N, C-alpha and C positions, 0 to 999 in steps of 0.2 A: 581508416584511423590506425594510428600506431598503437600497439599494445603497451600498457604501462601497469605493472603490478601494484602501483601505489594508488590506483583509482578504479572504481567499478568499470567494467567494459561496456556498460549500457550507453546508448546515445543520449538518453535523457535520465538524469539522476536527481530525484527529489532530495532536498535537504530539509529535514524536519527538526524543529527545536524542541527540546525536552528539559525540564528542570533538573533531572537526574539521568545522565546518559547511561550509566551502568544499569540502573533499574529499568530504563526503557529498553535497552538491548536485551536484557534477560526476558522481559515480558514479550517483546516482539518475536524473539526466537522461540520461546516456549508456547505462546498462544497462536501465532500466525505461521510459524515454520520457517522464519528467516534463519540465516546462518551468518555469524560474525566472521569477517574475513580480515579486517584491519582494525587495530585499536590505536588511537592517537592520544596519549596521556591517559590517566586513570578515569577522568570524568570530563574529557574535552570533546572528543568525537569518536565515532565508530563507523565503519563501512560494513554494510550487510548485503548478502546475496539472497536472491530468491529465484527458484526455478532455473530456467534456461537463459541466464544472462540478465535478470532483473537486478538492479542495484538501488541502494538507499543509503544516505548518509544521515546519521543521528548526531545532532549538534547540541552543545550546551547553550544555556542562556548567557548572553554577553552583550552589553551595551543595548542597542535597540533590537537585538535578536531575542525574541521572547516566544514562549509557548502560547497556544490559544488561550483566551480568557472568556468566561461566561458562555452563553449559549450560541453566540454567533459562529457561523461557519464561513471561514475565509478560503478554504480549499478542501479537497479530498484527494486521496490517492487510490487509484484503481489498480487491482492486481488480478491477473488471470490465473485461475486454478483449474485443475482437471475435474474436480467434483465439489461443487459449491455446497451441497447438502452435508457432505462429510466434514468439510472445512467449518461450516457453520456449527454443526453439532459439537465439534471439538472446541471451538472458540467459546461457545456457550458453556460447555462443561468446565472450562478453565476460568469462568467468571467474567468474560468479556461483556461490556455493556452493549447490548444489541439495540441498534437504532431501527432497523427494519429486517424482518425475516426473509428467507429466500423467496423470490417471486420470479415468474417467467415474464419476459417482455417481448413485444412483437418484433423487436429488432434482432431476435435470435440469441438473447443472452438470459441467463438465470443469475440473479444477483442478490446479495444481502449487504447491509451496511452495519458497521460496528464502530464504536468510539473507543479509542485507547485511553489509558489513564491520564494522559496529558490533554485530552480533548480533540485530538486529530481524528477526522473521519476517514474510514477505510471502506472502500467498496470492493468486495470480492466477486468476481464474475466468471461464469462458465459458459462457453459457447454451446448452444443447443442446436443451432441451424445456421446455414449460410443464407442470409436474407439480403436481397438488394435493398439499399436505402429507399428507393422509390416505392417499395412495397409497404412501408410504414410511414411515409410522409417526408423522408429525407431526400437528399439530392446528391448524386455522385458528381464530383468536380475533379478536374485534372486527372482523370483516369481512375480515381478512387484507390482503394488498397488492392 
């Protein structure tokens, strides 16, 4: 891929819609540890970075582009972190709405889930072991990762 300073360098870039872009950016940076890299208009869009190459676009509501409504979950965003427990403790101290507390899973990950003020679900995950998918009921295809 060619580099372009006008877009996150990630191969996959989630675009999440929020009713107030500036408020969302402030919250995501303060509570989750994102860093704003590009601002497009005052309340139109923002591009955020996370860790080693993670990218996220925060978009305003416009036309059919709307933030989540009600209790339905249409998607979630998974973010890898180095220490899930520390990340969880910080997010909880900042008032984040915790959906599930940190738990260890047989596929070698420790995860917790949080809901942001607009209703998006975020799963933060820490790798605890390198586990073959076949050990927990999965299947490796096309050579796996």
